[in-house]
C-alpha positions in Angstrom: -2.1 17.8 -2.6 -2.5 15.0 -4.7 -3.1 11.7 -2.5 -2.3 8.0 -4.0 -2.8 4.7 -1.8 -2.5 1.6 -4.0 -3.2 -1.9 -2.7 -6.3 0.0 -1.3 -9.0 -3.0 -0.5 -12.2 -1.2 1.0 -10.2 1.9 2.2 -11.3 4.5 0.1 -11.3 7.7 1.3 -12.5 11.0 -0.9 -9.5 13.1 -0.9 -7.4 10.0 -1.9 -6.8 8.3 -5.3 -7.4 4.7 -4.6 -6.1 2.3 -6.8 -6.6 -1.9 -6.3 -5.6 -5.2 -8.6 -8.3 -7.5 -7.3 -9.8 -9.8 -9.9 -13.2 -8.9 -8.2 -12.7 -5.1 -8.8 -12.2 -6.0 -11.9 -15.2 -7.9 -12.7 -17.2 -5.6 -11.1 -15.6 -2.9 -13.3 -17.2 -4.4 -16.3 -20.1 -2.6 -18.0 -23.6 -3.8 -16.9 -22.8 -7.2 -16.0 -19.8 -6.3 -13.4 -22.1 -5.8 -10.6 -24.3 -9.0 -11.6 -21.4 -11.0 -11.8 -19.9 -9.6 -8.2 -23.4 -9.6 -6.5 -22.6 -12.4 -3.8 -19.0 -11.4 -3.4 -17.6 -8.2 -0.8 -17.4 -5.7 -3.2 -15.7 -2.8 -3.5 -16.7 1.4 -3.0 -17.5 3.1 -6.2 -14.3 5.4 -6.1 -11.6 2.7 -6.5 -9.8 2.5 -9.9 -7.8 -0.2 -11.2 -3.9 0.1 -10.8 -1.5 -2.8 -10.3 1.8 -1.4 -8.6 3.3 -4.5 -9.9 3.2 -3.1 -13.4 2.7 0.6 -13.4 0.1 2.9 -11.8 -2.2 5.1 -14.5 -0.4 7.9 -12.9 2.0 10.5 -14.6 5.9 11.2 -13.2 6.7 13.7 -10.4 2.8 14.3 -9.7 1.7 12.8 -6.6 2.5 14.6 -3.6 1.4 12.0 -1.0 2.0 8.3 -1.7 0.8 5.7 1.0 0.3 1.3 1.1 -1.0 -0.6 4.0 -0.4 -4.2 4.4 0.3 -4.4 0.2 4.3 -5.2 -0.1 4.6 -8.3 1.8 2.2 -9.9 -0.6 4.5 -9.4 -3.4 7.3 -11.3 -4.3 10.6 -10.1 -3.8 11.1 -8.7 -7.3 7.8 -7.0 -7.8 8.6 -5.6 -4.1 11.2 -3.8 -5.7 9.8 -2.6 -8.6 6.7 -1.5 -6.4 9.4 0.7 -4.7 10.5 1.9 -8.2 7.1 2.8 -9.5 6.1 4.6 -6.3 9.7 6.8 -6.0 8.7 7.1 -10.3 5.1 9.0 -9.5 6.2 10.7 -6.1 7.1 14.8 -6.7 10.6 15.7 -5.0 9.9 16.2 -1.8 7.1 14.0 -1.7 6.0 11.6 1.5 5.6 8.1 1.0 4.2 5.9 3.8 4.1 2.3 3.7 3.0 0.0 6.4 3.6 -4.1 6.8 4.0 -6.9 8.6 7.3 -6.9 10.7 9.0 -10.3 10.2 11.5 -9.5 13.4 9.1 -9.9 16.5 7.3 -13.4 14.5 10.4 -14.7 14.4 11.6 -14.1 18.0 8.5 -15.1 19.1 9.1 -18.2 17.7 12.7 -18.2 19.1 11.7 -18.1 23.0 8.3 -20.3 23.3 8.9 -23.4 24.1 5.2 -24.8 22.3 5.6 -28.1 21.0 3.3 -26.8 18.0 5.6 -23.1 17.9 6.5 -23.8 14.2 2.8 -24.4 13.0 1.9 -21.0 15.5 4.9 -19.5 13.3 3.7 -20.6 10.1 0.0 -19.6 10.3 1.4 -16.2 11.9 3.7 -15.4 9.0 0.6 -16.4 6.3 2.9 -17.8 4.3 2.0 -21.6 4.7 -0.9 -23.4 2.8 -2.4 -25.8 5.1 -4.9 -27.1 2.5 -4.9 -27.2 -1.7 -7.8 -25.8 -3.0 -10.1 -28.4 -4.5 -12.1 -28.4 -7.6 -11.6 -26.4 -10.8 -13.6 -23.0 -9.5 -11.1 -22.7 -6.2 -8.0 -23.3 -7.8 -8.7 -20.6 -10.4 -9.9 -18.5 -7.3 -6.5 -19.2 -5.5 -4.5 -18.7 -8.5 -6.8 -14.8 -9.6 -5.9 -13.4 -6.0 -3.4 -13.3 -3.7 -4.2 -13.7 0.2 -1.0 -15.3 1.4 2.5 -13.5 2.2 5.2 -13.9 -0.5 7.4 -12.2 1.2 8.3 -10.5 4.7 10.5 -7.7 5.8 12.1 -6.4 8.8 13.1 -2.6 10.0 16.6 -2.8 8.4 16.0 -4.7 4.7 13.1 -2.4 4.1 14.8 0.6 5.0 17.6 -0.7 2.6 15.3 -1.5 0.0 14.5 2.1 0.4 17.4 4.0 0.5 18.5 1.3 -3.2 15.6 2.8 -4.4 17.2 6.2 -4.0 14.3 7.2 -1.7 15.4 9.8 1.2 15.1 10.9 4.9 13.8 7.1 5.8 12.8 6.8 9.3 10.9 4.5 11.6 6.7 5.9 11.8 4.2 5.3 14.0 0.4 5.9 13.7 -0.4 9.6 13.0 2.9 11.3 13.1 3.1 12.1 9.9 2.6 15.8 9.8 0.6 15.9 7.1 -3.3 16.4 7.5 -3.9 14.0 4.2 -2.3 10.9 6.3 -5.1 11.4 8.9 -7.9 10.0 6.8 -6.2 6.8 5.0 -4.6 6.0 8.0 -5.8 3.0 10.6 -4.4 2.5 14.3 -5.0 -0.8 13.9 -3.0 -1.3 10.8 0.1 -0.3 12.9 0.0 -2.9 15.7 3.3 -5.2 14.9 4.5 -4.2 11.8 6.6 -2.2 9.9 6.2 1.6 9.6 8.5 3.9 7.5 7.9 7.2 6.3 10.4 8.4 3.4 10.2 11.2 1.0 11.8 11.4 -3.0 
């Protein structure tokens, strides 16, 4: 079976093809000089490949059996999120499984509404990672921030995510939990902690 994970970060199980689009990864991949340039940064495992889900992954149509992303889609704009779902659908084989995990907006909102603390709104914005507490100072820091994508750009709940998957033509859409994929391949790529406070959905093509 062909297994693909996108937005993998430092997660690089050997039985998966792992893609990321980090600027650090791109620098690291420069022949000879790449590892010198990034020697003071956290570097990616050698098996991580460059691939951008907001554009086009270097993968053939209908070729992937199992597809996974964890805490990736919330870093995309509204438009890029929908493109990512279309791209995910494109690469999956008919009958292929797509599992996604990302922060759940609903409990964050519910916690904010229930709170009587004076700083509840500050805690809410910090919890969503959608606010900017301090503008980067200096040219270098501004370049680093513009090149990276650490902030959340759009948060979703289970209902809106399921609807978006339905509109992207996915089938058998259901909420899922850690370890319930019924395909052994996902055992090496999923981490239990990533499912805490998250939307986790499984669907098929």
